[in-house]
N, C-alpha and C positions, 0 to 999 in steps of 0.2 A: 504494500500500500504506500508506495513512494509518492510524495507530493512536492513539487518544486517549491511552492510557497511555504510549505510546512505549516499549513493551516488546515483545520478540519472543517467539514461542512457542519452547519449548526445542529442538525439532527444527531450527528456523531458526537458533537460536544456534549449535548444533553445526555445521550446514552452513556458516555464515558463518565461524566460527572455523577450520574446516578450510580454507576458501578463502583467508582472510587469512594463515594460517600458511604455506600453500604459496606464496603470492605473496611473503611475507616471505623465505622460504628461497631462492626463485628469484632475488631481486633484492637480494642482500646488499650490493651496492655503494651502495645508497640509504641504508643504516642501519648502517654498520660500528660494531661495539662495542655494539650494542643486543641485547637478549635477548627473544625472543618470549614466553617464559614470564612475564616481568615485565609485558609489555604486556597479555597475556591476563588476568592477575590484576587489573590495573586495570580492564579492560573488564568483568570478572565482577561488580564492585561498582558499575558505572555503566551500568545497562541502557539508559538514554536515549542514551548515546554509542554503544552497540552498535546501537541502532535507527537512529541517524543514519548509521553506517557502512553499514548495510543499505540505506538510501535512496540513499547514494552509489553502492553497488554496483548496485542495481536500475536506476538511471538511466545506467549505463555508465561510471561514473567510475574503476573499478578502484583504490580507495583503498589506499594503502600508507604505512607509517611512513617519514618522511624525516628526522626529527630528534628530539632530546630537549632540552627547555628546562630547564637546570639551575636557573634562578631560580624557576620556577613548578612544577617537578617534573612536567611534562606531556610526554607523547609527542605528536608532531605528525604527523598524517596529511594527505597531499595526494591529490587525484585524479591518478592516474598513467597514465590511459589514453593511448594514443599520440595520439589526436585528441580534440578537445573532446567531452565526454560526449554521446553521441547522444540520450539522453533529456532533454537540457537545452538543445537548440538551438532556433533560430527564435523567440527571445524578445528583448524589448527590455531595457533596463538596470534600470529600477525602476518602481514604481507610478505616479509622476508622469508618467513618459515614456509609459506605457501609457494613462493617462487623457488625455494630450494628443493622441493619435492620433484623428482624426475618422473614419477608415475603414481597413479592412484591418488591424485590430488583431491582434497576436499573442495567443496564448492566455494568456501569463503573462509575468513579468519575472524577471530573474536574482536580484534582491534578494529578491523575494517567495518564489521557489522555495527559495533558500538558507535563508531564515528558517524556512520550513515544515519543511525537512529538518534544522534544528538545526545548520547550518554557516555559514561565512562565505565570501565570495569571496576568492580570493587577492589580496593586495596586489601592486603592481608589483614590489616587492622579492622577495616570495615567488615570483612568477611567474618571475623571473630565476633564483632559486635552483633551482626545479624544472627549468628548462632546462639547468642544469649537470649534472643527473642523466641526461640523454638528449635525444633529439630529439623534442619534443612540438609538436603543432599545425603540422605541415608542410603540411597540406591544409585545416585549419580555423583558427579563431581563437577566443579566449576573452575575455569581458568580465573586467576586473579592477576591484578596488575603486577608485573614482574619488574624488580629493580634492574636498571640498565646494566649493572655489572654482571648480573646473571644472564640477562638476555644477550649481551655482547658475545658470550662464549657458547651460545646455542641453546641455553636452557629457558624454561618458563615454569611458573608456579601454578599449582591448582590446589583446591581444598575440597574436603568432604567431611562428613561425620560418620564415624564407625565406632563401634564398641562404646557408645556414649561419650566419645571424645572428638574434638575437632582436630583434624590433621591438615597440615600444609605439606605438599610434596613437590617434587620437581620432575620434569619430563623434558624430552626434546621438544622445542617449540613447534617443530613440524609434525609432531604426532597428533592424531585425532582419533576419537572413539565415539561410538554411538551414544554413550552415556555421559559424555563430557560436553558441557556448553560453557556459558558464562552468565554471570549476574551483573546487572548494571546499577549505577547510582545516578540520580538526577537531582540537581539542586535548583530550587525555584524561589 
């Protein structure tokens, strides 16, 4: 659902607001002290952010508000789907990793998809914060933003939850699996 203007038709905006509001109300433990009316007011004046949330939703991310940054005055959305978003799996880490594959290339990379969607991959710290809100990636795994010094020598990081613990692992950035995708963050 690519849109050059990165704006949604009004009926999709209403549908998305209804969905996001219901998810917000259902999961109050993720955002105690925050008010949906304030969040929607910010989204109303930032149509490109609403477009990105729609992309997160369309690819299975189930975005929800998880925090408010007092310093930047931004609400923070994470993908909160129980497993790594289904529409973003089977991809390698970035464009360089994709280009390095001689055969059996995946269709895309996590970094390129996130950029197209107007979001960023969760950092390791953000991934661990997400895992404090529930049990995520118990059957899948998610690429996380990899430090340049690791990426420079061919590696990339991913995380999951197994044995009631959160693990961060490494893999070749060019690897891809049907159960590995990525989770995004959007600041509004």
